[in-house]
gemmi code that builds the backbone of each chain (N, CA, C; Angstrom):
import gemmi

chains = {
    "A": [
        ("UNK", (12.582, -23.053, -15.831), (11.722, -22.600, -14.722), (11.169, -21.222, -15.057)),
        ("UNK", (9.848, -21.040, -14.883), (9.239, -19.762, -15.203), (9.675, -18.742, -14.178)),
        ("UNK", (9.815, -17.490, -14.653), (10.177, -16.404, -13.751), (8.946, -15.818, -13.105)),
        ("UNK", (9.116, -14.669, -12.477), (8.001, -13.957, -11.876), (7.171, -13.343, -13.004)),
        ("UNK", (5.879, -13.562, -12.951), (5.009, -12.977, -13.979), (4.023, -12.026, -13.325)),
        ("UNK", (3.650, -11.013, -14.092), (2.708, -10.010, -13.607), (1.656, -9.757, -14.670)),
        ("UNK", (0.444, -9.497, -14.195), (-0.670, -9.246, -15.100), (-1.549, -8.143, -14.536)),
        ("UNK", (-2.022, -7.189, -15.363), (-1.652, -7.048, -16.771), (-0.308, -6.353, -16.927)),
        ("UNK", (0.158, -6.233, -18.141), (1.411, -5.512, -18.370), (1.150, -4.006, -18.365)),
        ("UNK", (-0.042, -3.625, -18.838), (-0.444, -2.220, -18.826), (-1.899, -2.125, -18.385)),
        ("UNK", (-2.221, -1.042, -17.696), (-3.604, -0.785, -17.332), (-3.836, 0.719, -17.351)),
        ("UNK", (-4.890, 1.111, -18.061), (-5.265, 2.526, -18.105), (-6.678, 2.636, -17.554)),
        ("UNK", (-6.824, 3.387, -16.478), (-8.139, 3.525, -15.856), (-8.394, 4.991, -15.545)),
        ("UNK", (-9.645, 5.283, -15.219), (-9.988, 6.648, -14.845), (-9.956, 6.788, -13.330)),
        ("UNK", (-9.689, 7.992, -12.913), (-9.689, 8.304, -11.483), (-10.998, 7.832, -10.867)),
        ("UNK", (-10.896, 7.181, -9.720), (-12.078, 6.706, -9.023), (-12.406, 5.249, -9.293)),
        ("UNK", (-11.814, 4.705, -10.359), (-12.065, 3.295, -10.661), (-11.179, 2.397, -9.798)),
        ("UNK", (-11.440, 1.103, -9.935), (-10.690, 0.101, -9.182), (-9.825, -0.705, -10.132)),
        ("UNK", (-8.622, -1.036, -9.695), (-7.748, -1.878, -10.515), (-7.119, -2.931, -9.604)),
        ("UNK", (-6.977, -4.130, -10.142), (-6.330, -5.209, -9.404), (-5.158, -5.734, -10.207)),
        ("UNK", (-3.998, -5.706, -9.602), (-2.782, -6.203, -10.234), (-2.466, -7.575, -9.644)),
        ("UNK", (-1.915, -8.437, -10.507), (-1.624, -9.782, -10.040), (-0.156, -10.093, -10.227)),
        ("UNK", (0.381, -10.857, -9.291), (1.772, -11.309, -9.367), (1.823, -12.800, -9.096)),
        ("UNK", (2.462, -13.528, -9.980), (2.728, -14.947, -9.751), (4.219, -15.112, -9.508)),
        ("UNK", (4.598, -15.470, -8.299), (6.030, -15.595, -7.999), (6.586, -16.898, -8.564)),
        ("UNK", (7.867, -17.049, -8.448), (8.492, -18.312, -8.825), (8.004, -19.381, -7.840)),
        ("UNK", (7.661, -20.525, -8.385), (7.100, -21.599, -7.569), (8.043, -21.962, -6.416)),
        ("UNK", (7.472, -22.018, -5.216), (8.270, -22.391, -4.053), (8.888, -21.225, -3.304)),
        ("UNK", (8.803, -20.020, -3.870), (9.361, -18.850, -3.188), (8.395, -18.359, -2.113)),
        ("UNK", (8.871, -18.372, -0.880), (8.026, -17.940, 0.224), (7.905, -16.419, 0.310)),
        ("UNK", (8.973, -15.731, -0.066), (8.984, -14.269, 0.050), (8.439, -13.638, -1.224)),
        ("UNK", (7.534, -12.690, -1.054), (6.984, -11.949, -2.186), (6.934, -10.476, -1.805)),
        ("UNK", (7.433, -9.637, -2.707), (7.526, -8.197, -2.454), (6.783, -7.431, -3.528)),
        ("UNK", (6.194, -6.317, -3.147), (5.650, -5.342, -4.085), (6.446, -4.047, -3.954)),
        ("UNK", (6.786, -3.479, -5.118), (7.468, -2.196, -5.191), (6.742, -1.337, -6.219)),
        ("UNK", (6.994, -0.038, -6.177), (6.380, 0.874, -7.145), (7.391, 1.935, -7.562)),
        ("UNK", (7.370, 2.241, -8.862), (8.191, 3.348, -9.359), (7.282, 4.378, -10.003)),
        ("UNK", (7.236, 5.541, -9.406), (6.534, 6.666, -9.996), (7.489, 7.296, -10.999)),
        ("UNK", (6.968, 7.812, -12.088), (7.761, 8.292, -13.224), (8.977, 9.107, -12.802)),
        ("UNK", (10.162, 8.623, -13.200), (11.395, 9.360, -12.978), (11.914, 9.338, -11.561)),
        ("UNK", (11.219, 8.660, -10.689), (11.657, 8.644, -9.294), (12.191, 7.261, -8.918)),
        ("UNK", (12.552, 7.113, -7.657), (13.124, 5.855, -7.214), (12.048, 4.778, -7.111)),
        ("UNK", (12.492, 3.534, -7.092), (11.598, 2.408, -6.866), (11.394, 2.300, -5.357)),
        ("UNK", (10.138, 2.325, -4.955), (9.844, 2.306, -3.512), (9.180, 1.013, -3.085)),
        ("UNK", (9.605, 0.518, -1.964), (9.040, -0.675, -1.360), (7.617, -0.408, -0.906)),
        ("UNK", (6.734, -1.370, -1.155), (5.358, -1.276, -0.673), (5.124, -2.262, 0.471)),
        ("UNK", (5.302, -3.563, 0.178), (5.139, -4.529, 1.262), (5.792, -5.862, 0.940)),
        ("UNK", (5.880, -6.692, 1.967), (6.572, -7.971, 1.903), (5.710, -9.043, 2.543)),
        ("UNK", (5.458, -10.104, 1.786), (4.766, -11.285, 2.299), (5.782, -12.390, 2.577)),
        ("UNK", (5.570, -13.118, 3.648), (6.224, -14.400, 3.833), (5.100, -15.428, 3.840)),
        ("UNK", (5.093, -16.218, 2.809), (3.944, -17.105, 2.541), (2.696, -16.229, 2.488)),
        ("UNK", (1.672, -16.516, 3.287), (0.448, -15.721, 3.181), (0.407, -14.558, 4.163)),
        ("UNK", (1.447, -14.411, 4.981), (1.436, -13.389, 6.024), (2.170, -12.121, 5.590)),
        ("UNK", (1.633, -10.981, 5.992), (2.297, -9.710, 5.715), (3.412, -9.498, 6.739)),
        ("UNK", (4.643, -9.552, 6.255), (5.802, -9.387, 7.123), (6.080, -7.909, 7.407)),
        ("UNK", (5.909, -7.103, 6.373), (6.217, -5.681, 6.484), (5.352, -4.946, 5.472)),
        ("UNK", (4.465, -4.098, 5.941), (3.639, -3.322, 5.017), (3.845, -1.832, 5.241)),
        ("UNK", (5.032, -1.487, 5.701), (5.328, -0.106, 6.054), (5.342, 0.836, 4.853)),
        ("UNK", (5.473, 0.290, 3.647), (5.532, 1.141, 2.464), (4.203, 1.397, 1.791)),
        ("UNK", (3.146, 0.793, 2.270), (1.832, 0.996, 1.646), (1.413, 2.442, 1.867)),
        ("UNK", (1.063, 3.151, 0.771), (0.840, 4.593, 0.882), (-0.388, 4.987, 1.688)),
        ("UNK", (-1.455, 4.236, 1.574), (-2.688, 4.581, 2.295), (-3.670, 3.417, 2.205)),
        ("UNK", (-4.833, 3.588, 2.788), (-5.780, 2.471, 2.846), (-6.541, 2.248, 1.546)),
        ("UNK", (-6.182, 2.974, 0.514), (-6.777, 2.662, -0.797), (-6.082, 1.459, -1.435)),
        ("UNK", (-4.982, 1.036, -0.865), (-4.210, -0.085, -1.386), (-4.439, -1.302, -0.489)),
        ("UNK", (-4.778, -2.440, -1.137), (-4.990, -3.675, -0.391), (-4.261, -4.801, -1.084)),
        ("UNK", (-3.356, -5.442, -0.365), (-2.606, -6.560, -0.924), (-3.020, -7.842, -0.226)),
        ("UNK", (-3.116, -8.893, -1.032), (-3.471, -10.197, -0.479), (-2.596, -11.278, -1.103)),
        ("UNK", (-2.452, -12.352, -0.356), (-1.713, -13.502, -0.874), (-2.318, -14.763, -0.259)),
        ("UNK", (-3.524, -15.018, -0.652), (-4.260, -16.156, -0.135), (-3.588, -17.450, -0.559)),
        ("UNK", (-3.354, -18.340, 0.399), (-2.741, -19.622, 0.081), (-1.247, -19.552, -0.104)),
        ("UNK", (-0.705, -18.364, 0.005), (0.746, -18.225, -0.079), (1.333, -18.429, -1.460)),
        ("UNK", (0.495, -18.340, -2.490), (1.036, -18.491, -3.852), (1.055, -17.133, -4.547)),
        ("UNK", (0.068, -16.900, -5.432), (0.075, -15.624, -6.136), (-0.424, -14.521, -5.213)),
        ("UNK", (-0.168, -13.281, -5.601), (-0.601, -12.131, -4.818), (-1.359, -11.150, -5.705)),
        ("UNK", (-2.277, -10.435, -5.093), (-2.972, -9.348, -5.789), (-2.778, -8.056, -5.025)),
        ("UNK", (-2.757, -6.971, -5.769), (-2.679, -5.629, -5.198), (-3.824, -4.830, -5.800)),
        ("UNK", (-4.770, -4.461, -4.953), (-5.947, -3.729, -5.421), (-5.822, -2.271, -5.018)),
        ("UNK", (-6.170, -1.399, -5.949), (-6.194, 0.033, -5.682), (-7.634, 0.499, -5.876)),
        ("UNK", (-8.238, 1.027, -4.791), (-9.637, 1.383, -4.840), (-9.958, 2.506, -3.848)),
        ("UNK", (-10.399, 3.658, -4.296), (-10.467, 4.111, -5.674), (-9.115, 4.671, -6.126)),
        ("UNK", (-8.797, 4.501, -7.390), (-7.509, 4.979, -7.899), (-7.479, 6.502, -8.010)),
        ("UNK", (-6.324, 7.078, -7.707), (-6.088, 8.512, -7.838), (-4.980, 8.747, -8.859)),
        ("UNK", (-4.874, 9.971, -9.328), (-3.882, 10.303, -10.367), (-2.465, 9.943, -9.922)),
        ("UNK", (-2.163, 10.192, -8.637), (-0.792, 9.972, -8.156), (-0.439, 8.496, -8.005)),
        ("UNK", (-1.403, 7.610, -8.267), (-1.115, 6.175, -8.208), (-0.463, 5.677, -9.493)),
        ("UNK", (-0.425, 6.517, -10.503), (0.202, 6.127, -11.771), (1.668, 5.788, -11.550)),
        ("UNK", (2.121, 4.744, -12.236), (3.518, 4.329, -12.125), (3.657, 2.888, -12.562)),
        ("UNK", (4.836, 2.335, -12.322), (5.079, 0.922, -12.632), (5.172, 0.152, -11.323)),
        ("UNK", (4.366, -0.879, -11.220), (4.317, -1.707, -10.023), (5.080, -3.001, -10.284)),
        ("UNK", (6.124, -3.210, -9.495), (6.959, -4.400, -9.639), (6.667, -5.380, -8.516)),
        ("UNK", (6.745, -6.638, -8.881), (6.657, -7.711, -7.906), (7.990, -8.459, -7.944)),
        ("UNK", (8.411, -8.954, -6.799), (9.636, -9.755, -6.729), (9.395, -10.918, -5.782)),
        ("UNK", (10.113, -12.009, -6.025), (10.014, -13.139, -5.099), (11.402, -13.679, -4.802)),
        ("UNK", (11.527, -14.332, -3.665), (12.806, -14.925, -3.305), (12.562, -16.117, -2.401)),
        ("UNK", (13.544, -17.000, -2.393), (13.498, -18.144, -1.480), (14.418, -17.853, -0.298)),
        ("UNK", (15.696, -17.746, -0.573), (16.643, -17.384, 0.484), (17.471, -16.176, 0.078)),
        ("UNK", (17.877, -16.115, -1.150), (18.817, -15.112, -1.571), (18.202, -14.095, -2.522)),
        ("UNK", (18.672, -14.053, -3.722), (18.344, -12.995, -4.665), (16.841, -12.806, -4.863)),
        ("UNK", (16.439, -11.544, -4.914), (15.063, -11.210, -5.262), (14.954, -11.199, -6.785)),
        ("UNK", (14.015, -11.979, -7.319), (13.776, -12.043, -8.757), (12.563, -11.177, -9.068)),
        ("UNK", (12.751, -10.275, -10.018), (11.707, -9.308, -10.317), (10.903, -9.698, -11.549)),
        ("UNK", (9.630, -9.345, -11.505), (8.786, -9.459, -12.677), (8.961, -8.243, -13.567)),
        ("UNK", (8.315, -8.238, -14.755), (8.467, -7.146, -15.705), (7.712, -5.884, -15.316)),
        ("UNK", (6.840, -6.000, -14.329), (6.096, -4.831, -13.877), (4.767, -4.658, -14.579)),
        ("UNK", (3.874, -3.942, -13.916), (2.602, -3.506, -14.507), (2.628, -1.984, -14.549)),
        ("UNK", (2.452, -1.438, -15.743), (2.396, 0.023, -15.884), (0.956, 0.473, -15.699)),
        ("UNK", (0.708, 1.232, -14.652), (-0.638, 1.732, -14.353), (-0.703, 3.210, -14.679)),
        ("UNK", (-1.704, 3.555, -15.470), (-1.951, 4.966, -15.789), (-3.351, 5.324, -15.327)),
        ("UNK", (-3.440, 6.316, -14.475), (-4.732, 6.791, -13.980), (-4.992, 8.153, -14.606)),
        ("UNK", (-6.101, 8.241, -15.349), (-6.434, 9.487, -16.062), (-7.452, 10.331, -15.307)),
    ],
    "B": [
        ("UNK", (16.963, 8.511, 8.066), (16.171, 7.751, 7.123), (17.023, 7.264, 5.959)),
        ("UNK", (16.449, 6.381, 5.169), (17.201, 5.812, 4.059), (17.027, 6.669, 2.830)),
        ("UNK", (18.112, 6.913, 2.108), (18.053, 7.691, 0.898), (19.184, 7.236, -0.002)),
        ("UNK", (18.858, 6.981, -1.255), (19.857, 6.549, -2.230), (19.742, 7.476, -3.430)),
        ("UNK", (20.858, 8.063, -3.848), (20.818, 9.034, -4.936), (21.727, 8.629, -6.092)),
        ("UNK", (21.247, 8.898, -7.302), (21.994, 8.636, -8.522), (21.726, 9.747, -9.517)),
        ("UNK", (22.655, 9.924, -10.451), (22.398, 10.804, -11.585), (21.389, 10.126, -12.493)),
        ("UNK", (20.586, 10.921, -13.184), (19.520, 10.340, -14.001), (20.015, 9.821, -15.354)),
        ("UNK", (21.035, 10.478, -15.907), (21.453, 10.125, -17.269), (22.979, 10.023, -17.367)),
        ("UNK", (23.417, 9.143, -18.283), (24.836, 9.019, -18.611), (24.947, 8.561, -20.052)),
        ("UNK", (25.774, 9.248, -20.826), (26.025, 8.847, -22.211), (27.493, 8.500, -22.361)),
        ("UNK", (27.762, 7.380, -23.036), (29.135, 6.889, -23.182), (29.327, 6.371, -24.603)),
        ("UNK", (30.503, 6.575, -25.151), (30.800, 6.046, -26.483), (31.065, 4.543, -26.387)),
        ("UNK", (30.618, 3.851, -27.408), (30.835, 2.404, -27.482), (32.328, 2.108, -27.379)),
        ("UNK", (32.678, 1.155, -26.522), (34.074, 0.790, -26.336), (34.736, 1.469, -25.160)),
        ("UNK", (34.173, 2.606, -24.728), (34.712, 3.297, -23.557), (34.201, 2.629, -22.281)),
        ("UNK", (34.719, 3.091, -21.151), (34.214, 2.603, -19.862), (33.094, 3.507, -19.372)),
        ("UNK", (32.116, 2.897, -18.745), (31.011, 3.634, -18.119), (31.200, 3.568, -16.614)),
        ("UNK", (31.000, 4.694, -15.962), (31.044, 4.694, -14.494), (29.741, 5.306, -13.984)),
        ("UNK", (28.988, 4.522, -13.268), (27.710, 4.962, -12.709), (27.886, 5.085, -11.196)),
        ("UNK", (27.525, 6.245, -10.678), (27.747, 6.531, -9.269), (26.460, 6.540, -8.456)),
        ("UNK", (26.635, 6.307, -7.177), (25.494, 6.226, -6.261), (25.963, 6.636, -4.871)),
        ("UNK", (25.148, 7.418, -4.189), (25.445, 7.724, -2.781), (24.262, 7.288, -1.935)),
        ("UNK", (24.554, 6.875, -0.727), (23.495, 6.423, 0.175), (23.730, 7.050, 1.535)),
        ("UNK", (22.700, 7.062, 2.345), (22.813, 7.757, 3.626), (22.821, 6.824, 4.825)),
        ("UNK", (22.299, 5.617, 4.651), (22.137, 4.733, 5.805), (23.420, 3.967, 6.070)),
        ("UNK", (24.118, 4.327, 7.130), (25.409, 3.708, 7.431), (25.265, 2.265, 7.903)),
        ("UNK", (24.052, 1.840, 8.204), (23.863, 0.466, 8.655), (23.564, -0.491, 7.507)),
        ("UNK", (23.653, 0.013, 6.273), (23.426, -0.854, 5.119), (24.388, -2.023, 5.145)),
        ("UNK", (23.870, -3.192, 4.887), (24.690, -4.393, 4.917), (25.122, -4.811, 3.526)),
        ("UNK", (24.181, -4.777, 2.603), (24.445, -5.159, 1.219), (24.097, -3.997, 0.302)),
        ("UNK", (24.887, -3.850, -0.748), (24.623, -2.846, -1.770), (24.614, -3.536, -3.120)),
        ("UNK", (23.657, -3.162, -3.950), (23.403, -3.903, -5.180), (23.376, -2.984, -6.389)),
        ("UNK", (23.625, -3.602, -7.532), (23.361, -2.950, -8.805), (22.412, -3.833, -9.611)),
        ("UNK", (21.289, -3.220, -10.029), (20.311, -3.880, -10.869), (20.281, -3.210, -12.230)),
        ("UNK", (19.945, -3.996, -13.244), (19.827, -3.493, -14.615), (18.399, -3.724, -15.096)),
        ("UNK", (17.815, -2.706, -15.717), (16.494, -2.870, -16.300), (16.546, -2.518, -17.775)),
        ("UNK", (16.317, -3.511, -18.603), (16.216, -3.279, -20.046), (14.759, -2.983, -20.396)),
        ("UNK", (14.522, -2.342, -21.534), (13.146, -1.962, -21.904), (12.189, -3.142, -21.872)),
        ("UNK", (11.058, -2.974, -21.207), (10.027, -4.010, -21.171), (10.335, -5.191, -20.283)),
        ("UNK", (11.454, -5.140, -19.577), (11.852, -6.277, -18.742), (11.863, -5.884, -17.275)),
        ("UNK", (11.957, -6.886, -16.429), (12.064, -6.633, -15.003), (13.489, -6.268, -14.625)),
        ("UNK", (13.702, -6.111, -13.342), (15.024, -5.774, -12.837), (15.873, -7.036, -12.748)),
        ("UNK", (17.085, -6.925, -13.259), (17.997, -8.061, -13.237), (19.161, -7.720, -12.314)),
        ("UNK", (19.424, -8.589, -11.340), (20.556, -8.338, -10.459), (21.856, -8.527, -11.234)),
        ("UNK", (22.686, -7.486, -11.240), (23.981, -7.562, -11.917), (25.063, -8.048, -10.965)),
        ("UNK", (25.122, -7.419, -9.824), (26.155, -7.739, -8.858), (25.792, -7.106, -7.521)),
        ("UNK", (26.463, -7.546, -6.488), (26.241, -6.958, -5.174), (27.567, -6.971, -4.420)),
        ("UNK", (27.632, -6.175, -3.366), (28.834, -6.116, -2.554), (28.428, -6.025, -1.098)),
        ("UNK", (29.129, -6.734, -0.273), (28.886, -6.701, 1.158), (29.588, -5.474, 1.715)),
        ("UNK", (29.043, -4.889, 2.739), (29.535, -3.593, 3.217), (30.942, -3.624, 3.794)),
        ("UNK", (31.491, -4.789, 4.055), (32.871, -4.826, 4.581), (33.900, -5.037, 3.469)),
        ("UNK", (33.441, -4.965, 2.222), (34.325, -5.087, 1.068), (34.557, -3.711, 0.453)),
        ("UNK", (35.698, -3.562, -0.218), (36.003, -2.310, -0.920), (35.754, -2.417, -2.413)),
        ("UNK", (35.942, -3.617, -2.936), (35.873, -3.784, -4.378), (35.422, -5.202, -4.711)),
        ("UNK", (34.721, -5.291, -5.824), (34.345, -6.603, -6.342), (34.390, -6.536, -7.850)),
        ("UNK", (35.030, -7.532, -8.469), (35.129, -7.530, -9.930), (34.500, -8.797, -10.485)),
        ("UNK", (33.755, -8.622, -11.558), (33.101, -9.754, -12.212), (33.097, -9.475, -13.702)),
        ("UNK", (34.048, -10.052, -14.393), (34.207, -9.874, -15.842), (34.318, -8.380, -16.163)),
        ("UNK", (33.376, -7.817, -16.921), (33.507, -6.403, -17.301), (33.041, -5.447, -16.209)),
        ("UNK", (32.492, -5.993, -15.139), (31.924, -5.148, -14.093), (32.872, -5.024, -12.902)),
        ("UNK", (33.044, -3.794, -12.421), (33.810, -3.554, -11.203), (32.973, -2.674, -10.286)),
        ("UNK", (32.795, -3.122, -9.061), (32.061, -2.350, -8.070), (33.063, -1.834, -7.049)),
        ("UNK", (32.993, -0.531, -6.777), (33.831, 0.080, -5.751), (32.942, 0.645, -4.658)),
        ("UNK", (33.318, 0.403, -3.421), (32.560, 0.912, -2.282), (33.476, 1.720, -1.383)),
        ("UNK", (33.102, 2.970, -1.159), (33.780, 3.838, -0.202), (32.805, 4.023, 0.954)),
        ("UNK", (32.988, 3.227, 1.988), (32.019, 3.230, 3.080), (32.071, 4.525, 3.878)),
        ("UNK", (33.258, 5.112, 3.956), (33.403, 6.367, 4.719), (32.557, 7.472, 4.082)),
        ("UNK", (32.614, 7.551, 2.746), (31.850, 8.582, 2.032), (30.469, 8.094, 1.622)),
        ("UNK", (30.148, 6.828, 1.914), (28.864, 6.233, 1.517), (28.665, 6.390, 0.008)),
        ("UNK", (29.675, 5.978, -0.736), (29.663, 6.120, -2.186), (29.914, 4.765, -2.831)),
        ("UNK", (29.063, 4.435, -3.773), (29.142, 3.172, -4.511), (29.236, 3.481, -5.996)),
        ("UNK", (30.074, 2.761, -6.711), (30.136, 2.976, -8.157), (30.159, 1.642, -8.891)),
        ("UNK", (29.673, 1.702, -10.122), (29.690, 0.541, -11.016), (30.432, 0.952, -12.270)),
        ("UNK", (31.509, 0.247, -12.571), (32.266, 0.517, -13.790), (32.024, -0.634, -14.757)),
        ("UNK", (31.632, -0.266, -15.981), (31.440, -1.247, -17.037), (32.544, -1.009, -18.056)),
        ("UNK", (33.421, -1.974, -18.198), (34.521, -1.840, -19.156), (34.034, -2.179, -20.564)),
        ("UNK", (34.652, -1.529, -21.563), (34.346, -1.833, -22.961), (32.835, -1.852, -23.189)),
        ("UNK", (32.199, -0.718, -22.944), (30.747, -0.631, -23.013), (30.226, -0.978, -24.404)),
        ("UNK", (29.200, -1.816, -24.438), (28.593, -2.265, -25.686), (27.155, -1.753, -25.801)),
        ("UNK", (26.602, -1.850, -27.015), (25.225, -1.368, -27.209), (24.243, -2.129, -26.329)),
        ("UNK", (24.542, -3.386, -26.036), (23.664, -4.174, -25.178), (23.667, -3.738, -23.729)),
        ("UNK", (24.558, -2.830, -23.397), (24.590, -2.314, -22.024), (23.607, -1.166, -21.828)),
        ("UNK", (22.984, -0.723, -22.905), (21.976, 0.340, -22.793), (20.828, -0.135, -21.922)),
        ("UNK", (20.577, 0.600, -20.855), (19.548, 0.180, -19.897), (19.484, 1.234, -18.802)),
        ("UNK", (18.582, 0.997, -17.852), (18.563, 1.809, -16.628), (19.243, 0.984, -15.542)),
        ("UNK", (20.162, 1.602, -14.826), (20.894, 0.925, -13.769), (20.466, 1.504, -12.410)),
        ("UNK", (20.028, 0.609, -11.543), (19.566, 1.017, -10.217), (20.549, 0.553, -9.156)),
        ("UNK", (20.875, 1.461, -8.289), (21.641, 1.160, -7.086), (20.613, 0.858, -5.989)),
        ("UNK", (20.912, -0.093, -5.111), (19.971, -0.416, -4.033), (20.748, -0.859, -2.801)),
        ("UNK", (20.110, -0.734, -1.658), (20.736, -1.155, -0.413), (19.733, -1.945, 0.416)),
        ("UNK", (20.257, -2.766, 1.301), (19.410, -3.420, 2.288), (20.224, -3.599, 3.556)),
        ("UNK", (19.530, -3.843, 4.628), (20.218, -3.990, 5.920), (20.295, -5.429, 6.356)),
        ("UNK", (19.924, -6.310, 5.439), (19.929, -7.708, 5.837), (20.331, -8.539, 4.653)),
        ("UNK", (20.209, -9.806, 4.798), (20.565, -10.713, 3.722), (19.509, -10.629, 2.626)),
        ("UNK", (19.882, -11.067, 1.464), (18.918, -11.210, 0.388), (17.674, -11.946, 0.869)),
        ("UNK", (16.575, -11.563, 0.295), (15.360, -12.359, 0.452), (14.624, -12.112, 1.737)),
        ("UNK", (15.240, -11.433, 2.680), (14.588, -11.260, 3.963), (14.444, -9.803, 4.355)),
        ("UNK", (14.713, -8.917, 3.461), (14.649, -7.514, 3.801), (14.363, -6.702, 2.559)),
        ("UNK", (13.609, -5.651, 2.766), (13.257, -4.804, 1.638), (14.496, -4.124, 1.072)),
        ("UNK", (14.417, -3.818, -0.202), (15.466, -3.080, -0.881), (15.071, -1.608, -0.968)),
        ("UNK", (16.037, -0.731, -0.778), (15.843, 0.700, -0.978), (16.623, 1.091, -2.221)),
        ("UNK", (15.907, 1.595, -3.204), (16.499, 1.879, -4.511), (16.772, 3.363, -4.705)),
        ("UNK", (17.695, 3.625, -5.621), (17.877, 4.977, -6.127), (16.929, 5.223, -7.285)),
        ("UNK", (17.075, 6.398, -7.917), (16.184, 6.789, -9.018), (16.492, 6.065, -10.312)),
        ("UNK", (17.672, 5.458, -10.392), (18.085, 4.814, -11.629), (18.855, 5.780, -12.526)),
        ("UNK", (19.867, 5.262, -13.224), (20.658, 6.027, -14.185), (20.447, 5.407, -15.558)),
        ("UNK", (19.959, 6.208, -16.483), (19.749, 5.708, -17.847), (21.058, 5.827, -18.601)),
        ("UNK", (21.617, 4.703, -18.996), (22.870, 4.663, -19.744), (22.578, 4.568, -21.237)),
        ("UNK", (23.084, 5.533, -21.973), (22.913, 5.569, -23.433), (24.276, 5.378, -24.071)),
        ("UNK", (24.342, 4.485, -25.060), (25.597, 4.212, -25.741), (25.615, 4.962, -27.068)),
        ("UNK", (26.664, 5.722, -27.276), (26.831, 6.491, -28.518), (27.699, 5.661, -29.463)),
        ("UNK", (27.206, 5.378, -30.671), (27.980, 4.527, -31.601), (29.309, 5.163, -32.010)),
    ],
}
model = gemmi.Model(1)
for chain_id, residues in chains.items():
    chain = gemmi.Chain(chain_id)
    for i, (resn, *xyz) in enumerate(residues, 1):
        res = gemmi.Residue()
        res.name, res.seqid = resn, gemmi.SeqId(i, " ")
        for name, pos in zip(("N", "CA", "C"), xyz):
            atom = gemmi.Atom()
            atom.name, atom.element = name, gemmi.Element(name[0])
            atom.pos, atom.b_iso = gemmi.Position(*pos), 0.0
            res.add_atom(atom)
        chain.add_residue(res)
    model.add_chain(chain)
structure = gemmi.Structure()
structure.add_model(model)
structure.setup_entities()
């Protein structure tokens, strides 16, 4: 069974540009989470989908971040316009009932 | 508010025991977890403990929970080179899969040959 996959693995963009990160959860997992780790700091929760609905988006930093999960399968996280402080590793996780399975993350660098 | 703290670095000689510590502030935490991240990989759940337990052992791993002091530790016996990774402590207030995780900063474990 394939695990959680994320694309791209790395992204380098300039301040002001737009970037879209994608997460494909494990097939059949209703719960999908986005987290972010800024260099050297803790991993912080961004938001939680249950199927296509946003269950909890209390961790989204501001309105430059937009997450979608159309059809309740894969999810995208768009940052527009990107700022320097958005640099970090963005993790996606999915779960059915129990353990959250994490993807390898997307490393975003904003120059 | 929720806060989870860990030391950033730990170096241990191969064959010795590693002890990674974590403190948390939220007394309503229900589950406490240890995740491992190897280079280029995602987070892998190593073990977890329910808040009404004091200890959990799984092969080389021992988790100790002091709920009064809000202190969690992970002991790795007979540390091997393959144990080199970043170890994250995390907490949640609900069951797996239905609640966000609050993580610490992670402890980078380095094995000295």
